[in-house]
MIGULO-528352 format. One record per atom (N, C-alpha, C): atom name; chain; x, y, z; residue in three letters. Coordinates in steps of 0.2 Angstrom, whole numbers, always signed. Each point is the difference from the previous one (the first is absolute). Layout:
// residues N
LUMMI sepa torvo    xx    yy    zz timar
LUMMI   CA     A     X     Y     Z   ALA
...
END
This chain:
// residues 107
LUMMI sepa torvo    xx    yy    zz timar
LUMMI    N     A   -73  -121   -41   MET
LUMMI   CA     A    +4    +4    +3   MET
LUMMI    C     A    +1    +7    -4   MET
LUMMI    N     A    -1    +5    +3   HIS
LUMMI   CA     A    +1    +7    -4   HIS
LUMMI    C     A    +7    +3    +3   HIS
LUMMI    N     A    +4    +1    -4   LYS
LUMMI   CA     A    +7    +2    +2   LYS
LUMMI    C     A    +0    +8    +1   LYS
LUMMI    N     A    -5    +3    -4   HIS
LUMMI   CA     A    +0    +8    -1   HIS
LUMMI    C     A    -3    +3    +6   HIS
LUMMI    N     A    -3    -3    +5   ARG
LUMMI   CA     A    -3    +3    +5   ARG
LUMMI    C     A    +5    +1    +6   ARG
LUMMI    N     A    +0    +6    +3   LYS
LUMMI   CA     A    +5    +1    +5   LYS
LUMMI    C     A    -2    -2    +7   LYS
LUMMI    N     A    +4    -3    +4   ASP
LUMMI   CA     A    -1    -1    +7   ASP
LUMMI    C     A    +1    +7    +4   ASP
LUMMI    N     A    -4    +1    +5   LYS
LUMMI   CA     A    +0    +6    +4   LYS
LUMMI    C     A    +7    +0    +3   LYS
LUMMI    N     A    +3    -5    +2   ASN
LUMMI   CA     A    +6    +0    +4   ASN
LUMMI    C     A    +6    -1    -5   ASN
LUMMI    N     A    -1    -1    -6   SER
LUMMI   CA     A    +6    -2    -5   SER
LUMMI    C     A    +5    +6    -1   SER
LUMMI    N     A    -2    +6    +1   ILE
LUMMI   CA     A    +4    +6    -2   ILE
LUMMI    C     A    +5    +0    +6   ILE
LUMMI    N     A    +7    +1    -2   THR
LUMMI   CA     A    +5    +1    +5   THR
LUMMI    C     A    +1    +7    +2   THR
LUMMI    N     A    +4    +1    +5   GLU
LUMMI   CA     A    +1    +7    +3   GLU
LUMMI    C     A    +4    +4    -5   GLU
LUMMI    N     A    +4    -3    -4   ASP
LUMMI   CA     A    +4    +4    -5   ASP
LUMMI    C     A    -4    +2    -5   ASP
LUMMI    N     A    -5    -4    -2   LYS
LUMMI   CA     A    -5    +2    -5   LYS
LUMMI    C     A    -4    +6    +2   LYS
LUMMI    N     A    -2    +0    +7   LEU
LUMMI   CA     A    -5    +5    +2   LEU
LUMMI    C     A    +4    +6    +1   LEU
LUMMI    N     A    +7    +0    +1   LEU
LUMMI   CA     A    +3    +7    +0   LEU
LUMMI    C     A    +1    +3    -7   LEU
LUMMI    N     A    +0    -4    -5   GLU
LUMMI   CA     A    +1    +2    -7   GLU
LUMMI    C     A    -7    +3    -2   GLU
LUMMI    N     A    -5    -1    +2   PHE
LUMMI   CA     A    -7    +2    -2   PHE
LUMMI    C     A    +0    +8    +1   PHE
LUMMI    N     A    +2    +2    +6   ILE
LUMMI   CA     A    -1    +7    +2   ILE
LUMMI    C     A    +7    +4    -3   ILE
LUMMI    N     A    -1    +5    -4   LYS
LUMMI   CA     A    +6    +4    -3   LYS
LUMMI    C     A    +1    +5    +5   LYS
LUMMI    N     A    -4    +5    +0   TYR
LUMMI   CA     A    +1    +6    +4   TYR
LUMMI    C     A    -6    +4    +2   TYR
LUMMI    N     A    +0    +4    +5   PRO
LUMMI   CA     A    -6    +4    +1   PRO
LUMMI    C     A    -1    +6    -4   PRO
LUMMI    N     A    -6    +2    -2   ILE
LUMMI   CA     A    -1    +5    -4   ILE
LUMMI    C     A    -2    +6    +4   ILE
LUMMI    N     A    +4    +6    +0   ILE
LUMMI   CA     A    -1    +6    +4   ILE
LUMMI    C     A    -2    +5    -5   ILE
LUMMI    N     A    -6    +2    +0   THR
LUMMI   CA     A    -3    +6    -4   THR
LUMMI    C     A    -5    +3    +4   THR
LUMMI    N     A    -3    +6    -2   ASP
LUMMI   CA     A    -4    +4    +3   ASP
LUMMI    C     A    -7    -4    +2   ASP
LUMMI    N     A    -2    -4    -5   LYS
LUMMI   CA     A    -6    -4    +1   LYS
LUMMI    C     A    +1    -6    +5   LYS
LUMMI    N     A    +6    -3    +0   SER
LUMMI   CA     A    +2    -6    +4   SER
LUMMI    C     A    +1    +3    +7   SER
LUMMI    N     A    +2    +6    +1   THR
LUMMI   CA     A    +1    +2    +7   THR
LUMMI    C     A    -7    +2    +3   THR
LUMMI    N     A    -4    +2    -4   LYS
LUMMI   CA     A    -7    +2    +3   LYS
LUMMI    C     A    -4    -7    +2   LYS
LUMMI    N     A    +2    -5    -4   LEU
LUMMI   CA     A    -3    -7    +2   LEU
LUMMI    C     A    +3    -3    +6   LEU
LUMMI    N     A    +6    +3    +2   LEU
LUMMI   CA     A    +3    -3    +7   LEU
LUMMI    C     A    -5    +2    +5   LEU
LUMMI    N     A    -3    +6    +0   GLU
LUMMI   CA     A    -5    +1    +5   GLU
LUMMI    C     A    -6    -5    +1   GLU
LUMMI    N     A    -1    -3    -5   GLU
LUMMI   CA     A    -6    -5    +0   GLU
LUMMI    C     A    +3    -7    +1   GLU
LUMMI    N     A    +7    +0    +2   ASN
LUMMI   CA     A    +3    -7    +1   ASN
LUMMI    C     A    +1    -4    -6   ASN
LUMMI    N     A    +1    +3    -6   LYS
LUMMI   CA     A    +1    -3    -6   LYS
LUMMI    C     A    +7    +2    -3   LYS
LUMMI    N     A    +3    -5    -2   TYR
LUMMI   CA     A    +7    +0    -2   TYR
LUMMI    C     A    +1    -2    -7   TYR
LUMMI    N     A    +4    +4    -4   THR
LUMMI   CA     A    +1    -2    -7   THR
LUMMI    C     A    +7    -2    -2   THR
LUMMI    N     A    +0    -6    -3   PHE
LUMMI   CA     A    +6    -3    -2   PHE
LUMMI    C     A    +1    -2    -7   PHE
LUMMI    N     A    +6    +0    -3   ALA
LUMMI   CA     A    +1    -3    -7   ALA
LUMMI    C     A    +1    -7    +1   ALA
LUMMI    N     A    -3    -4    -3   VAL
LUMMI   CA     A    +1    -8    +0   VAL
LUMMI    C     A    +1    -3    -6   VAL
LUMMI    N     A    +2    -6    +0   ASP
LUMMI   CA     A    +2    -3    -6   ASP
LUMMI    C     A    -6    -1    -5   ASP
LUMMI    N     A    +0    +0    -6   CYS
LUMMI   CA     A    -6    +0    -5   CYS
LUMMI    C     A    -3    -7    +1   CYS
LUMMI    N     A    +4    -5    +1   LYS
LUMMI   CA     A    -3    -7    +0   LYS
LUMMI    C     A    -3    -2    +7   LYS
LUMMI    N     A    +1    +4    +5   ALA
LUMMI   CA     A    -3    -1    +6   ALA
LUMMI    C     A    -7    +1    +1   ALA
LUMMI    N     A    -4    -5    +2   ASN
LUMMI   CA     A    -7    +2    +1   ASN
LUMMI    C     A    -2    +2    +7   ASN
LUMMI    N     A    -6    +2    +2   LYS
LUMMI   CA     A    -2    +3    +6   LYS
LUMMI    C     A    +2    -5    +6   LYS
LUMMI    N     A    -1    -6    +0   THR
LUMMI   CA     A    +2    -5    +5   THR
LUMMI    C     A    +7    +0    +1   THR
LUMMI    N     A    +4    +0    -5   ASP
LUMMI   CA     A    +8    +1    +1   ASP
LUMMI    C     A    +2    +6    +3   ASP
LUMMI    N     A    -3    +6    -2   VAL
LUMMI   CA     A    +1    +6    +3   VAL
LUMMI    C     A    -2    +0    +7   VAL
LUMMI    N     A    -5    -3    +2   LYS
LUMMI   CA     A    -3    +0    +7   LYS
LUMMI    C     A    +5    -4    +4   LYS
LUMMI    N     A    +2    -6    -2   GLN
LUMMI   CA     A    +5    -4    +4   GLN
LUMMI    C     A    +7    +4    +1   GLN
LUMMI    N     A    +2    +3    -6   ALA
LUMMI   CA     A    +6    +4    +1   ALA
LUMMI    C     A    +0    +5    +5   ALA
LUMMI    N     A    -5    +5    +0   ILE
LUMMI   CA     A    -1    +5    +4   ILE
LUMMI    C     A    +0    -2    +7   ILE
LUMMI    N     A    -4    -5    +2   GLU
LUMMI   CA     A    -1    -3    +6   GLU
LUMMI    C     A    +6    -3    +3   GLU
LUMMI    N     A    +4    -3    -5   TYR
LUMMI   CA     A    +7    -3    +3   TYR
LUMMI    C     A    +5    +5    +1   TYR
LUMMI    N     A    +0    +5    -4   ILE
LUMMI   CA     A    +6    +5    +0   ILE
LUMMI    C     A    -1    +5    +6   ILE
LUMMI    N     A    -6    +3    +0   PHE
LUMMI   CA     A    -2    +5    +5   PHE
LUMMI    C     A    -3    -3    +7   PHE
LUMMI    N     A    -2    -6    +0   ASN
LUMMI   CA     A    -4    -3    +6   ASN
LUMMI    C     A    -6    +4    +2   ASN
LUMMI    N     A    -4    +1    -5   VAL
LUMMI   CA     A    -7    +3    +0   VAL
LUMMI    C     A    -5    -4    -2   VAL
LUMMI    N     A    -7    +2    +1   ARG
LUMMI   CA     A    -5    -4    -3   ARG
LUMMI    C     A    -4    +4    -6   ARG
LUMMI    N     A    +0    -2    -6   VAL
LUMMI   CA     A    -3    +4    -5   VAL
LUMMI    C     A    -7    -1    +0   VAL
LUMMI    N     A    -4    +5    -1   ARG
LUMMI   CA     A    -7    +0    -1   ARG
LUMMI    C     A    -3    -1    -7   ARG
LUMMI    N     A    +3    +4    -4   LYS
LUMMI   CA     A    -2    +1    -7   LYS
LUMMI    C     A    +6    +2    -5   LYS
LUMMI    N     A    +0    -3    -6   ILE
LUMMI   CA     A    +5    +2    -5   ILE
LUMMI    C     A    -3    +2    -6   ILE
LUMMI    N     A    +2    +6    -3   ASN
LUMMI   CA     A    -2    +2    -7   ASN
LUMMI    C     A    +6    +0    -4   ASN
LUMMI    N     A    +0    -3    -6   THR
LUMMI   CA     A    +6    +0    -5   THR
LUMMI    C     A    -2    +3    -6   THR
LUMMI    N     A    +5    +3    -4   CYS
LUMMI   CA     A    -1    +2    -7   CYS
LUMMI    C     A    +6    +0    -3   CYS
LUMMI    N     A    +0    -2    -7   ASN
LUMMI   CA     A    +6    +0    -4   ASN
LUMMI    C     A    +1    +7    -2   ASN
LUMMI    N     A    +6    +3    +0   GLN
LUMMI   CA     A    +2    +6    -2   GLN
LUMMI    C     A    +2    +0    -7   GLN
LUMMI    N     A    -2    +5    -4   PRO
LUMMI   CA     A    +2    +0    -7   PRO
LUMMI    C     A    +7    +2    -1   PRO
LUMMI    N     A    +3    -2    -6   LEU
LUMMI   CA     A    +7    +1    -1   LEU
LUMMI    C     A    +1    +8    -1   LEU
LUMMI    N     A    +5    +2    +2   GLN
LUMMI   CA     A    +2    +7    +0   GLN
LUMMI    C     A    +6    +1    -5   GLN
LUMMI    N     A    +0    +5    -5   LYS
LUMMI   CA     A    +6    +1    -4   LYS
LUMMI    C     A    +5    +4    +4   LYS
LUMMI    N     A    +6    -1    -1   ARG
LUMMI   CA     A    +5    +5    +2   ARG
LUMMI    C     A    +6    +1    -5   ARG
LUMMI    N     A    +2    +6    -1   HIS
LUMMI   CA     A    +5    +3    -5   HIS
LUMMI    C     A    +6    +1    +4   HIS
LUMMI    N     A    +6    -4    -3   ILE
LUMMI   CA     A    +6    +2    +3   ILE
LUMMI    C     A    +4    +2    -6   ILE
LUMMI    N     A    +1    +6    -1   GLY
LUMMI   CA     A    +3    +3    -6   GLY
LUMMI    C     A    -4    -1    -6   GLY
LUMMI    N     A    +3    -4    -5   LYS
LUMMI   CA     A    -4    -1    -6   LYS
LUMMI    C     A    -4    -7    +0   LYS
LUMMI    N     A    +2    -4    +6   PHE
LUMMI   CA     A    -3    -6    +0   PHE
LUMMI    C     A    -7    +0    +4   PHE
LUMMI    N     A    -4    -4    -2   ILE
LUMMI   CA     A    -7    -1    +3   ILE
LUMMI    C     A    +0    -7    +3   ILE
LUMMI    N     A    -2    +0    +7   GLY
LUMMI   CA     A    -1    -7    +3   GLY
LUMMI    C     A    -6    +1    +4   GLY
LUMMI    N     A    -1    -6    +4   THR
LUMMI   CA     A    -6    +0    +4   THR
LUMMI    C     A    +2    -1    +8   THR
LUMMI    N     A    -3    +2    +4   LYS
LUMMI   CA     A    +1    -2    +7   LYS
LUMMI    C     A    -3    -7    +1   LYS
LUMMI    N     A    +3    -3    +5   SER
LUMMI   CA     A    -2    -7    +2   SER
LUMMI    C     A    -7    +0    +2   SER
LUMMI    N     A    -3    -6    -2   LYS
LUMMI   CA     A    -7    +0    +2   LYS
LUMMI    C     A    -1    -3    +7   LYS
LUMMI    N     A    -5    +2    +3   TYR
LUMMI   CA     A    -2    -2    +7   TYR
LUMMI    C     A    -7    +0    +1   TYR
LUMMI    N     A    -2    -4    +5   LYS
LUMMI   CA     A    -7    +0    +3   LYS
LUMMI    C     A    -1    +4    +6   LYS
LUMMI    N     A    -5    +4    +1   LYS
LUMMI   CA     A    -1    +4    +6   LYS
LUMMI    C     A    -5    -3    +4   LYS
LUMMI    N     A    +2    -1    +7   ALA
LUMMI   CA     A    -4    -3    +4   ALA
LUMMI    C     A    -2    +5    +6   ALA
LUMMI    N     A    -6    +1    +1   ILE
LUMMI   CA     A    -2    +4    +6   ILE
LUMMI    C     A    -3    -5    +5   ILE
LUMMI    N     A    +4    +1    +6   ILE
LUMMI   CA     A    -2    -5    +5   ILE
LUMMI    C     A    -3    +3    +6   ILE
LUMMI    N     A    -6    -2    +2   ALA
LUMMI   CA     A    -3    +2    +6   ALA
LUMMI    C     A    +1    -5    +6   ALA
LUMMI    N     A    +2    +3    +5   LEU
LUMMI   CA     A    +2    -4    +6   LEU
LUMMI    C     A    -6    +1    +5   LEU
LUMMI    N     A    +0    -5    +5   HIS
LUMMI   CA     A    -5    +0    +6   HIS
LUMMI    C     A    +2    +6    +4   HIS
LUMMI    N     A    -4    +3    +4   ASN
LUMMI   CA     A    +1    +6    +3   ASN
LUMMI    C     A    +6    +0    +5   ASN
LUMMI    N     A    +1    -6    +3   GLU
LUMMI   CA     A    +5    +0    +6   GLU
LUMMI    C     A    +7    -1    -3   GLU
LUMMI    N     A    +1    -1    -7   TYR
LUMMI   CA     A    +6    -1    -3   TYR
LUMMI    C     A    +2    +7    -4   TYR
LUMMI    N     A    +7    +1    +0   SER
LUMMI   CA     A    +2    +5    -5   SER
LUMMI    C     A    +7    -2    -2   SER
LUMMI    N     A    +3    +3    -5   ILE
LUMMI   CA     A    +6    -1    -3   ILE
LUMMI    C     A    +4    +7    +0   ILE
LUMMI    N     A    +6    +0    +3   ASN
LUMMI   CA     A    +4    +6    +0   ASN
LUMMI    C     A    +4    +0    -6   ASN
LUMMI    N     A    -2    +5    -5   LEU
LUMMI   CA     A    +4    +0    -7   LEU
LUMMI    C     A    +6    +5    +1   LEU
LUMMI    N     A    -1    +5    +5   PHE
LUMMI   CA     A    +5    +5    +0   PHE
LUMMI    C     A    +4    -1    +7   PHE
LUMMI    N     A    +6    -1    -1   SER
LUMMI   CA     A    +5    -1    +6   SER
LUMMI    C     A    +1    +6    +3   SER
LUMMI    N     A    +1    +0    +7   ASP
LUMMI   CA     A    +1    +6    +4   ASP
LUMMI    C     A    +7    +2    +1   ASP
LUMMI    N     A    +4    -3    -4   THR
LUMMI   CA     A    +8    +1    +1   THR
LUMMI    C     A    +2    +6    -4   THR
END
């Protein structure tokens, strides 16, 4: 019996909500919206299947493809103190053509 292997249905809804941090809105990511690709900052420990389950659960869409990359640490100066921004993983999610996610609220 191997305990380290994850069951597909073993992840709870609370854990799925914690995987996705926030959407990344940059010039490059807004150009990707035209190709039905969305960019999110996700937890560094999440793998592609975790991210896929979380996106499909939160937004009720079908994911076609996911590309992920770990972002390098960035230094920040606050006065004379030097620190780093918190580390995150970037996920570019391609959806099937009939689905979309509304990142910009109309209010």
